[in-house]
N, C-alpha and C positions, 0 to 999 in steps of 0.2 A: 808827686804822690799825695793823694788825699787819704788820710788815716783818721778814723774815728774809733776810739776805744770805749767799751762799755763794761764797767766793773760788774762782777758777778752779782753784787748786791742790788744792782739797778734792774734786774730781771723781775718780771711779774711772778707771782707766787699763788698757788692754790693748795690748800690742805683739806683732804676729805677723809682723814682717818686711814683708809686703805690705800690712799694715793697722795704722794707729795710731788707736785709739779713745779718746775721753774720754766718760765716762758721767755725766750729771747725776743719774741715778737707777739703782737696781740693775738690772743687765742681764748676762746670760751669767755669766761667772765673777766679776763684781763684785757682791757682795752687802753691802748696808748696811741693816739693819732700820729705820734712821731716814731712809732715802732710798728710799722705795718708790713715790714719785710725789707729785703735787700735785693733789688732786681727780681729775678724769678725765684729767689728763696723766700718762701712765705712763712714757714714755721720751723722752729727748732725747739722742741720741748725736751727737757731733762727730767725724766719721770722715775720715781721710786715706787714700786708696787709691792704691797705687803704679800706674804705667803698666802696662796689660795685665793687671791683676789684678782680683779682685772676688769677689762672693758667689755661690756656685753655687746651683742650683735648690733652693728650700726653701719650706715651707708657712707660711701665716698663716690665721687665721680670727677673725671677730668683733673686728676692730680697724680703726680709721681710721689709715692710714699716710701721712704727708706727708714728701716728700723735697725739700730745698731745696739745690741745688748753690751753693756760695759762690764756687768757682773750679773751672775744668775742666768736664768733661762725664761723664755716667753713662749707660750703655746698659742699657735695661730690656727684658726678655722675660718673658712669662707664658703660662699655659696657656689664656688667653682669646684668644690670637692677637695680642696687642699686642707690638710690637717697635719701640722708638723710642730716641732719644738725647735726654736733657735736658741743657741747658746752664745756666751761670750766668745768672741773670735769669729762669729758668723755674722752675715749681713743679709737682710731680707729687703726685697723690693716688690712693690705692687704698682702697676699702671692701672689706675682705677677706671680710666676711659669712660665708657658708656654707663658704668655703674657697677659697684661691687658691695657686697655685705660681708662683714667679717667681725670676728671677736678676737680678743687678746687677753690671755690669763697667765698668771704666774702659777706654774704647775707644782712648785715646791711647797711642802708643808712647813718648812723651817727657814728658808733663805729668801730674802728680798731680791728683787730684780731691779737693776738700775739700767735705764736705756735712754738713748737719744732717738726721738722720732723726728724726721725731717720731711717737710713737704716742699716740693718744687713744682712750680707751674709748668705744664708741658708745652712743647711747641707743636703738638698734634692733638687735636681734640677728638673725642668720641671714638677712640681706638678700642679694639677688642680688649677687655680686661685681661691682665696677665699677672702671674706670680712667679717669683724665683727666690732662691736663697743659695748662699755659697759660704763655705768655710775657708778662711784665709790663714795662711801660715804666718803666725805672729813674729817669727824670727826674721821675716823679710821686710819688717818695718823698722829695724834698728838702724838709726842714723841715716834714714832715708824716708821717703814718703811712699807708702803702699797704696796704689790706686785701687779703690773699692768699687766705685760706680762711675760710669762714663757713658757717652753716647754709644750706640751700637757699633761694633767693629773693634773694640778694644778687648782682645781675647781673654785676658786674665781678670776682667772686671765684670760686674753686673751692669746691664744696660738700662737706661731710661730714655724717654722721649724728650730730651733737652740737651743742649750743648753745655752740660754741667759736669763737673768732675769732683768727686769726693775722695779724699785721701786721709789716712792716719799715719803719723810718724812717731817714733820714739827716739829721743835725742839725748845723748850723753852730755854731761857737763862740758861746756865750751864749744860743742859742735855747732856749726853754722850751716843751716839748710838754705840753699838759694832756690827759691821757687820762681819758676818762669810761667807767666800766664800762657795758657795753651791756645786760647782763642782771643784775637784782638777785640777789645771792647768789653771783655768780661771783667767782673770784679771778684774780689776774694774775701770770703768770710773765714776768720780763724777763731777757734775756741781752744783755750788751754784746758785739756782734760785734767791734767795734773802737772805739778811742777811750776817752773818760772821761766819765762822767755823774754827776750828783748827784741823789739821791732822798731827800727828807726829811732833808737834812743829811748823808747817808751817801754816800761816794765809791765808785763802781764803775768798774773798769777792764776791759780786754779779757778776755772770756769769764767775767767774774764774773756771777753770776745772783742774782735776788731773787724771793722768793715774797711776794705782797702780798694781804691779805684785810681784811675789815671796813672797807671804804671804798668810796666811789662815784667818787672822783676822785684822780688821782695826777699830780703835777708832775714832769717829767723834764727836767733842765737839762743841756745839753751844755757841758762844760768844755774842749772842743776838738772838732774835727770828729769826729763819732761816728756809728756805725751800730748800731741796736738791733733786737732781735727781741722781740716781745710776743706772748704766748699767753694769752688770756683763756679760762678753763674753769670749768664748774660744779665746785663743791667737794664736792658729794654727789650 
């Protein structure tokens, strides 16, 4: 197994007053030639948006974009006519395909929103743009991994155009989750959302991340109540 751990403090950072962003990979003004992505995982941004603020209308194309609010809510509008608010516990996906214009705002007047935005390079280009969102039962991720995003055909998840799988789990102290790679050759990105976990004898704390390859199975042990994000992606 090849394991690379990246401390939370090693991430890129941008502060704009209304927005605090932490970048796992090169994005916008943050550029690190050694942090350009992990296989088909291109972006993982950890954003905090102030009340009433947000991202104005901007374009995307040929990218699978996944948004996961961790706390608070985010209002989405796009040129396909979609207008909705996604809350903590929900997940949003967009296949940008031939091109989409959208905006994202924090609709609250008092509460910040903290979200992960994930970009995954698709395996099909120039598809018809599409949008979807889904609420997930948080009780179904206790001491297990709840599959949120997957290729088409996984009934309880949102689909994207890539052989990638995104899951979140909440693990009690001492619980060991044995993750099995779903597709041969894929790698696994893990971020600790909160708590402390141990992988292959290495300790990871809140917002630390790991890139794992050359293995079919990974043991993740919770050293306290912990929440983890897992993104399995093709490496080539």
